[in-house]
C-alpha angles and dihedrals in degrees: 000000000000110000090213096052105127093203091058090049096049106029103042112105094240102024098095092067092049092049097043099045096072095064100060090041092056094042093048094049089047090050091052090050092049091047093051091046091046092050093046095047095034088232111157092196091061091048090051091049088051090052092053091048091050088051093053093044092050093047092050093053088074098064090039092056091043093051091045091054090044091052089052090052095044100041100036099022091234096304118166110277121236140163121005093354091057091047089049091053094047094045091045092053090046090051089051090052090053092047091051091043091053090049092048093053091054094041093052092050093046089058093048091048092207091125090219109121113187114255092226088070088081089061090050090050094048091050087048091054090049092050091047089051092050093049090047092049092051090046089052090053089051093050093047094241093123094056 
């Protein structure tokens, strides 16, 4: 099988999740980097760029979750999850919660227009990056990439 075959990427029953997941991961990690740099340098443009990246990352978690659940239904016909697949689902949902939480912190402050983001947001974002990494690692085990 050719790894660059577009039909295999789009038409396989579980391929959409595997293809889509990389975008919100990259955008979220970029947003965290921009937020940390913006906080450190007190650059409002970087903080605004971080907010837009958090928005895109949060929005893209919805199709990722939908395609992950669809892959579970198609591949396993809705069987009870256990082991690494269950841990992947839980860590993926947890990562999504942290992505949405990071977005919410920035969204709330953008509406208040005080320009004073809470410092604890960095801890939320770092835990989010760790949870994204864990979910990605478990997904890599499931796909056979790590072996």
